Biopython code that builds the backbone (N, CA, C, O; Angstrom):
import numpy as np
from Bio.PDB.StructureBuilder import StructureBuilder

atoms = [
    (1, "UNK", "N", (93.105, 72.742, 104.423)),
    (1, "UNK", "CA", (91.686, 73.066, 104.246)),
    (1, "UNK", "C", (91.557, 74.575, 103.989)),
    (1, "UNK", "O", (92.144, 75.385, 104.705)),
    (2, "UNK", "N", (90.795, 74.935, 102.976)),
    (2, "UNK", "CA", (90.635, 76.349, 102.649)),
    (2, "UNK", "C", (89.646, 77.021, 103.600)),
    (2, "UNK", "O", (88.918, 76.355, 104.337)),
    (3, "UNK", "N", (89.638, 78.335, 103.566)),
    (3, "UNK", "CA", (88.674, 79.098, 104.381)),
    (3, "UNK", "C", (87.255, 78.671, 104.027)),
    (3, "UNK", "O", (86.435, 78.437, 104.914)),
    (4, "UNK", "N", (86.964, 78.570, 102.727)),
    (4, "UNK", "CA", (85.621, 78.159, 102.302)),
    (4, "UNK", "C", (85.271, 76.784, 102.852)),
    (4, "UNK", "O", (84.168, 76.592, 103.365)),
    (5, "UNK", "N", (86.181, 75.829, 102.756)),
    (5, "UNK", "CA", (85.889, 74.467, 103.215)),
    (5, "UNK", "C", (85.604, 74.428, 104.710)),
    (5, "UNK", "O", (84.719, 73.699, 105.158)),
    (6, "UNK", "N", (86.352, 75.209, 105.481)),
    (6, "UNK", "CA", (86.133, 75.231, 106.928)),
    (6, "UNK", "C", (84.787, 75.870, 107.260)),
    (6, "UNK", "O", (84.046, 75.377, 108.110)),
    (7, "UNK", "N", (84.479, 76.981, 106.573)),
    (7, "UNK", "CA", (83.188, 77.643, 106.787)),
    (7, "UNK", "C", (82.050, 76.725, 106.345)),
    (7, "UNK", "O", (81.020, 76.631, 107.013)),
    (8, "UNK", "N", (82.243, 76.059, 105.231)),
    (8, "UNK", "CA", (81.235, 75.121, 104.729)),
    (8, "UNK", "C", (80.978, 74.030, 105.768)),
    (8, "UNK", "O", (79.827, 73.678, 106.026)),
    (9, "UNK", "N", (82.030, 73.502, 106.356)),
    (9, "UNK", "CA", (81.909, 72.457, 107.371)),
    (9, "UNK", "C", (81.111, 72.954, 108.581)),
    (9, "UNK", "O", (80.255, 72.237, 109.098)),
    (10, "UNK", "N", (81.390, 74.172, 109.027)),
    (10, "UNK", "CA", (80.675, 74.757, 110.163)),
    (10, "UNK", "C", (79.185, 74.896, 109.838)),
    (10, "UNK", "O", (78.331, 74.554, 110.655)),
    (11, "UNK", "N", (78.883, 75.399, 108.645)),
    (11, "UNK", "CA", (77.480, 75.602, 108.246)),
    (11, "UNK", "C", (76.757, 74.262, 108.135)),
    (11, "UNK", "O", (75.625, 74.128, 108.599)),
    (12, "UNK", "N", (77.402, 73.279, 107.527)),
    (12, "UNK", "CA", (76.808, 71.941, 107.382)),
    (12, "UNK", "C", (76.486, 71.364, 108.761)),
    (12, "UNK", "O", (75.396, 70.836, 108.978)),
    (13, "UNK", "N", (77.441, 71.469, 109.694)),
    (13, "UNK", "CA", (77.224, 70.952, 111.049)),
    (13, "UNK", "C", (76.105, 71.697, 111.761)),
    (13, "UNK", "O", (75.244, 71.084, 112.392)),
    (14, "UNK", "N", (76.120, 73.011, 111.657)),
    (14, "UNK", "CA", (75.168, 73.831, 112.400)),
    (14, "UNK", "C", (73.732, 73.699, 111.875)),
    (14, "UNK", "O", (72.780, 73.669, 112.654)),
    (15, "UNK", "N", (73.590, 73.622, 110.561)),
    (15, "UNK", "CA", (72.249, 73.601, 109.966)),
    (15, "UNK", "C", (71.797, 72.201, 109.566)),
    (15, "UNK", "O", (70.702, 72.028, 109.030)),
    (16, "UNK", "N", (72.636, 71.206, 109.824)),
    (16, "UNK", "CA", (72.310, 69.827, 109.476)),
    (16, "UNK", "C", (71.943, 69.699, 107.998)),
    (16, "UNK", "O", (70.906, 69.141, 107.641)),
    (17, "UNK", "N", (72.824, 70.231, 107.154)),
    (17, "UNK", "CA", (72.624, 70.197, 105.704)),
    (17, "UNK", "C", (73.664, 69.291, 105.069)),
    (17, "UNK", "O", (74.636, 68.891, 105.709)),
    (18, "UNK", "N", (73.442, 68.974, 103.794)),
    (18, "UNK", "CA", (74.422, 68.229, 103.024)),
    (18, "UNK", "C", (75.488, 69.201, 102.524)),
    (18, "UNK", "O", (75.194, 70.370, 102.275)),
    (19, "UNK", "N", (76.717, 68.726, 102.379)),
    (19, "UNK", "CA", (77.802, 69.576, 101.886)),
    (19, "UNK", "C", (77.457, 70.176, 100.518)),
    (19, "UNK", "O", (77.797, 71.325, 100.235)),
    (20, "UNK", "N", (76.783, 69.394, 99.679)),
    (20, "UNK", "CA", (76.426, 69.856, 98.331)),
    (20, "UNK", "C", (75.436, 71.024, 98.350)),
    (20, "UNK", "O", (75.323, 71.759, 97.369)),
    (21, "UNK", "N", (74.723, 71.193, 99.460)),
    (21, "UNK", "CA", (73.752, 72.291, 99.587)),
    (21, "UNK", "C", (74.425, 73.614, 99.948)),
    (21, "UNK", "O", (73.816, 74.675, 99.813)),
    (22, "UNK", "N", (75.666, 73.556, 100.400)),
    (22, "UNK", "CA", (76.365, 74.752, 100.859)),
    (22, "UNK", "C", (77.494, 75.083, 99.882)),
    (22, "UNK", "O", (78.602, 74.559, 99.993)),
    (23, "UNK", "N", (77.196, 75.952, 98.933)),
    (23, "UNK", "CA", (78.176, 76.396, 97.939)),
    (23, "UNK", "C", (78.453, 77.875, 98.169)),
    (23, "UNK", "O", (77.787, 78.519, 98.980)),
    (24, "UNK", "N", (79.435, 78.410, 97.458)),
    (24, "UNK", "CA", (79.799, 79.821, 97.640)),
    (24, "UNK", "C", (78.627, 80.767, 97.383)),
    (24, "UNK", "O", (78.486, 81.781, 98.067)),
    (25, "UNK", "N", (77.794, 80.444, 96.411)),
    (25, "UNK", "CA", (76.695, 81.342, 96.036)),
    (25, "UNK", "C", (75.428, 81.129, 96.865)),
    (25, "UNK", "O", (74.437, 81.831, 96.668)),
    (26, "UNK", "N", (75.453, 80.176, 97.781)),
    (26, "UNK", "CA", (74.267, 79.834, 98.567)),
    (26, "UNK", "C", (73.870, 80.979, 99.497)),
    (26, "UNK", "O", (74.703, 81.545, 100.205)),
    (27, "UNK", "N", (72.561, 81.310, 99.476)),
    (27, "UNK", "CA", (72.011, 82.353, 100.335)),
    (27, "UNK", "C", (71.556, 81.715, 101.651)),
    (27, "UNK", "O", (70.835, 80.717, 101.655)),
    (28, "UNK", "N", (71.991, 82.309, 102.769)),
    (28, "UNK", "CA", (71.668, 81.725, 104.077)),
    (28, "UNK", "C", (70.174, 81.632, 104.338)),
    (28, "UNK", "O", (69.675, 80.569, 104.710)),
    (29, "UNK", "N", (69.464, 82.715, 104.150)),
    (29, "UNK", "CA", (68.043, 82.748, 104.508)),
    (29, "UNK", "C", (67.162, 82.055, 103.461)),
    (29, "UNK", "O", (66.285, 81.266, 103.810)),
    (30, "UNK", "N", (67.397, 82.349, 102.193)),
    (30, "UNK", "CA", (66.523, 81.821, 101.147)),
    (30, "UNK", "C", (66.761, 80.345, 100.855)),
    (30, "UNK", "O", (65.811, 79.569, 100.749)),
    (31, "UNK", "N", (68.021, 79.957, 100.725)),
    (31, "UNK", "CA", (68.303, 78.577, 100.325)),
    (31, "UNK", "C", (68.531, 77.630, 101.504)),
    (31, "UNK", "O", (68.159, 76.458, 101.438)),
    (32, "UNK", "N", (69.134, 78.127, 102.570)),
    (32, "UNK", "CA", (69.415, 77.274, 103.726)),
    (32, "UNK", "C", (68.366, 77.426, 104.825)),
    (32, "UNK", "O", (68.368, 76.681, 105.805)),
    (33, "UNK", "N", (67.468, 78.400, 104.652)),
    (33, "UNK", "CA", (66.401, 78.662, 105.623)),
    (33, "UNK", "C", (66.955, 78.892, 107.024)),
    (33, "UNK", "O", (66.380, 78.440, 108.013)),
    (34, "UNK", "N", (68.083, 79.603, 107.094)),
    (34, "UNK", "CA", (68.708, 79.914, 108.381)),
    (34, "UNK", "C", (68.027, 81.136, 108.988)),
    (34, "UNK", "O", (67.785, 82.124, 108.295)),
    (35, "UNK", "N", (67.717, 81.069, 110.288)),
    (35, "UNK", "CA", (67.134, 82.226, 110.964)),
    (35, "UNK", "C", (68.243, 82.970, 111.715)),
    (35, "UNK", "O", (69.412, 82.588, 111.644)),
    (36, "UNK", "N", (67.880, 84.002, 112.414)),
    (36, "UNK", "CA", (68.868, 84.837, 113.111)),
    (36, "UNK", "C", (69.687, 84.043, 114.126)),
    (36, "UNK", "O", (70.891, 84.255, 114.262)),
    (37, "UNK", "N", (69.034, 83.136, 114.830)),
    (37, "UNK", "CA", (69.737, 82.322, 115.816)),
    (37, "UNK", "C", (70.751, 81.403, 115.134)),
    (37, "UNK", "O", (71.867, 81.234, 115.625)),
    (38, "UNK", "N", (70.363, 80.809, 113.998)),
    (38, "UNK", "CA", (71.292, 79.967, 113.235)),
    (38, "UNK", "C", (72.520, 80.771, 112.822)),
    (38, "UNK", "O", (73.656, 80.327, 112.992)),
    (39, "UNK", "N", (72.273, 81.961, 112.278)),
    (39, "UNK", "CA", (73.382, 82.804, 111.822)),
    (39, "UNK", "C", (74.278, 83.212, 112.985)),
    (39, "UNK", "O", (75.501, 83.246, 112.851)),
    (40, "UNK", "N", (73.670, 83.520, 114.117)),
    (40, "UNK", "CA", (74.432, 83.888, 115.308)),
    (40, "UNK", "C", (75.370, 82.750, 115.706)),
    (40, "UNK", "O", (76.540, 82.981, 116.010)),
    (41, "UNK", "N", (74.858, 81.536, 115.702)),
    (41, "UNK", "CA", (75.664, 80.377, 116.093)),
    (41, "UNK", "C", (76.771, 80.104, 115.072)),
    (41, "UNK", "O", (77.903, 79.798, 115.448)),
    (42, "UNK", "N", (76.445, 80.214, 113.790)),
    (42, "UNK", "CA", (77.452, 80.022, 112.733)),
    (42, "UNK", "C", (78.577, 81.042, 112.900)),
    (42, "UNK", "O", (79.756, 80.694, 112.840)),
    (43, "UNK", "N", (78.200, 82.302, 113.110)),
    (43, "UNK", "CA", (79.191, 83.364, 113.271)),
    (43, "UNK", "C", (80.044, 83.125, 114.514)),
    (43, "UNK", "O", (81.258, 83.329, 114.474)),
    (44, "UNK", "N", (79.432, 82.695, 115.617)),
    (44, "UNK", "CA", (80.196, 82.370, 116.831)),
    (44, "UNK", "C", (81.226, 81.281, 116.563)),
    (44, "UNK", "O", (82.380, 81.387, 116.979)),
    (45, "UNK", "N", (80.798, 80.236, 115.865)),
    (45, "UNK", "CA", (81.705, 79.125, 115.554)),
    (45, "UNK", "C", (82.852, 79.593, 114.663)),
    (45, "UNK", "O", (83.998, 79.186, 114.856)),
    (46, "UNK", "N", (82.546, 80.443, 113.691)),
    (46, "UNK", "CA", (83.576, 80.955, 112.783)),
    (46, "UNK", "C", (84.551, 81.860, 113.539)),
    (46, "UNK", "O", (85.760, 81.798, 113.315)),
    (47, "UNK", "N", (84.025, 82.697, 114.430)),
    (47, "UNK", "CA", (84.896, 83.562, 115.237)),
    (47, "UNK", "C", (85.866, 82.721, 116.062)),
    (47, "UNK", "O", (87.052, 83.040, 116.150)),
    (48, "UNK", "N", (85.358, 81.648, 116.665)),
    (48, "UNK", "CA", (86.209, 80.760, 117.460)),
    (48, "UNK", "C", (87.240, 80.055, 116.595)),
    (48, "UNK", "O", (88.411, 79.971, 116.965)),
    (49, "UNK", "N", (86.815, 79.554, 115.459)),
    (49, "UNK", "CA", (87.694, 78.788, 114.571)),
    (49, "UNK", "C", (88.836, 79.639, 114.022)),
    (49, "UNK", "O", (89.983, 79.195, 113.981)),
    (50, "UNK", "N", (88.518, 80.866, 113.599)),
    (50, "UNK", "CA", (89.510, 81.707, 112.940)),
    (50, "UNK", "C", (90.111, 82.771, 113.858)),
    (50, "UNK", "O", (90.976, 83.541, 113.441)),
    (51, "UNK", "N", (89.648, 82.809, 115.117)),
    (51, "UNK", "CA", (90.128, 83.782, 116.092)),
    (51, "UNK", "C", (89.998, 85.219, 115.564)),
    (51, "UNK", "O", (90.947, 86.004, 115.578)),
    (52, "UNK", "N", (88.778, 85.526, 115.098)),
    (52, "UNK", "CA", (88.464, 86.870, 114.603)),
    (52, "UNK", "C", (87.173, 87.334, 115.261)),
    (52, "UNK", "O", (86.518, 86.574, 115.974)),
    (53, "UNK", "N", (86.815, 88.586, 115.014)),
    (53, "UNK", "CA", (85.549, 89.135, 115.516)),
    (53, "UNK", "C", (84.737, 89.623, 114.326)),
    (53, "UNK", "O", (85.208, 90.439, 113.533)),
    (54, "UNK", "N", (83.515, 89.118, 114.207)),
    (54, "UNK", "CA", (82.604, 89.569, 113.165)),
    (54, "UNK", "C", (81.629, 90.524, 113.830)),
    (54, "UNK", "O", (80.806, 90.115, 114.649)),
    (55, "UNK", "N", (81.725, 91.806, 113.473)),
    (55, "UNK", "CA", (80.954, 92.841, 114.158)),
    (55, "UNK", "C", (79.457, 92.744, 113.882)),
    (55, "UNK", "O", (78.644, 92.985, 114.774)),
    (56, "UNK", "N", (79.092, 92.394, 112.659)),
    (56, "UNK", "CA", (77.686, 92.378, 112.286)),
    (56, "UNK", "C", (77.478, 91.387, 111.160)),
    (56, "UNK", "O", (78.358, 91.188, 110.323)),
    (57, "UNK", "N", (76.300, 90.764, 111.144)),
    (57, "UNK", "CA", (75.992, 89.853, 110.038)),
    (57, "UNK", "C", (75.404, 90.623, 108.852)),
    (57, "UNK", "O", (75.074, 90.038, 107.820)),
    (58, "UNK", "N", (75.279, 91.928, 109.012)),
    (58, "UNK", "CA", (74.732, 92.763, 107.949)),
    (58, "UNK", "C", (75.612, 92.670, 106.708)),
    (58, "UNK", "O", (76.832, 92.804, 106.800)),
    (59, "UNK", "N", (75.006, 92.444, 105.560)),
    (59, "UNK", "CA", (75.757, 92.341, 104.319)),
    (59, "UNK", "C", (76.307, 90.949, 104.067)),
    (59, "UNK", "O", (76.884, 90.693, 103.010)),
    (60, "UNK", "N", (76.137, 90.051, 105.017)),
    (60, "UNK", "CA", (76.601, 88.677, 104.853)),
    (60, "UNK", "C", (75.412, 87.791, 104.494)),
    (60, "UNK", "O", (74.882, 87.068, 105.338)),
    (61, "UNK", "N", (75.005, 87.858, 103.236)),
    (61, "UNK", "CA", (73.811, 87.118, 102.827)),
    (61, "UNK", "C", (74.126, 85.780, 102.172)),
    (61, "UNK", "O", (73.294, 84.872, 102.170)),
    (62, "UNK", "N", (75.335, 85.659, 101.612)),
    (62, "UNK", "CA", (75.718, 84.392, 100.982)),
    (62, "UNK", "C", (76.969, 83.836, 101.650)),
    (62, "UNK", "O", (77.660, 84.533, 102.394)),
    (63, "UNK", "N", (77.239, 82.589, 101.375)),
    (63, "UNK", "CA", (78.437, 81.951, 101.901)),
    (63, "UNK", "C", (79.675, 82.697, 101.402)),
    (63, "UNK", "O", (80.628, 82.887, 102.157)),
    (64, "UNK", "N", (79.667, 83.119, 100.143)),
    (64, "UNK", "CA", (80.802, 83.855, 99.573)),
    (64, "UNK", "C", (81.053, 85.163, 100.324)),
    (64, "UNK", "O", (82.204, 85.526, 100.567)),
    (65, "UNK", "N", (79.981, 85.875, 100.695)),
    (65, "UNK", "CA", (80.134, 87.105, 101.476)),
    (65, "UNK", "C", (80.899, 86.822, 102.774)),
    (65, "UNK", "O", (81.791, 87.574, 103.168)),
    (66, "UNK", "N", (80.531, 85.741, 103.410)),
    (66, "UNK", "CA", (81.158, 85.372, 104.684)),
    (66, "UNK", "C", (82.616, 84.969, 104.475)),
    (66, "UNK", "O", (83.483, 85.361, 105.256)),
    (67, "UNK", "N", (82.890, 84.192, 103.431)),
    (67, "UNK", "CA", (84.268, 83.775, 103.130)),
    (67, "UNK", "C", (85.148, 85.002, 102.895)),
    (67, "UNK", "O", (86.243, 85.098, 103.450)),
    (68, "UNK", "N", (84.677, 85.932, 102.079)),
    (68, "UNK", "CA", (85.463, 87.138, 101.785)),
    (68, "UNK", "C", (85.698, 87.964, 103.049)),
    (68, "UNK", "O", (86.793, 88.485, 103.257)),
    (69, "UNK", "N", (84.675, 88.082, 103.887)),
    (69, "UNK", "CA", (84.801, 88.830, 105.137)),
    (69, "UNK", "C", (85.872, 88.191, 106.028)),
    (69, "UNK", "O", (86.757, 88.877, 106.539)),
    (70, "UNK", "N", (85.782, 86.885, 106.203)),
    (70, "UNK", "CA", (86.730, 86.172, 107.063)),
    (70, "UNK", "C", (88.147, 86.296, 106.509)),
    (70, "UNK", "O", (89.081, 86.559, 107.266)),
    (71, "UNK", "N", (88.320, 86.113, 105.208)),
    (71, "UNK", "CA", (89.647, 86.221, 104.607)),
    (71, "UNK", "C", (90.201, 87.633, 104.791)),
    (71, "UNK", "O", (91.399, 87.804, 105.017)),
    (72, "UNK", "N", (89.341, 88.641, 104.697)),
    (72, "UNK", "CA", (89.766, 90.016, 104.926)),
    (72, "UNK", "C", (90.225, 90.243, 106.353)),
    (72, "UNK", "O", (91.182, 90.980, 106.591)),
    (73, "UNK", "N", (89.543, 89.608, 107.314)),
    (73, "UNK", "CA", (89.907, 89.744, 108.720)),
    (73, "UNK", "C", (91.216, 89.022, 109.024)),
    (73, "UNK", "O", (92.028, 89.503, 109.814)),
    (74, "UNK", "N", (91.415, 87.875, 108.399)),
    (74, "UNK", "CA", (92.628, 87.089, 108.634)),
    (74, "UNK", "C", (93.848, 87.858, 108.111)),
    (74, "UNK", "O", (94.902, 87.860, 108.747)),
    (75, "UNK", "N", (93.700, 88.507, 106.958)),
    (75, "UNK", "CA", (94.820, 89.205, 106.339)),
    (75, "UNK", "C", (95.192, 90.501, 107.062)),
    (75, "UNK", "O", (96.339, 90.944, 106.993)),
    (76, "UNK", "N", (94.229, 91.106, 107.751)),
    (76, "UNK", "CA", (94.515, 92.404, 108.379)),
    (76, "UNK", "C", (95.113, 92.268, 109.773)),
    (76, "UNK", "O", (95.404, 93.274, 110.420)),
]
sb = StructureBuilder()
sb.init_structure("model")
sb.init_model(0)
sb.init_chain("A")
sb.init_seg("    ")
for serial, (resi, resn, name, xyz) in enumerate(atoms, 1):
    if name == "N":
        sb.init_residue(resn, " ", resi, " ")
    sb.init_atom(name, np.array(xyz, "f"), 0.0, 1.0, " ", f" {name:<3s}", serial, name[0])
structure = sb.get_structure()
């Protein structure tokens, strides 16, 4: 399973969305209508899954932003 697929699965579970609604270019707030609490929970789940620490959700507006951030943390 790729990083994107795992993140997609977490977002789908957390926001009760269809997999087709969560693509790399999807915006959390505008398209998924995620609020701060939703994002906090998604980030917590991702931190647990990948054993990383996400310092801030700032700049993480799309699914792709989050995937790139996580991949950068895994590699370092």
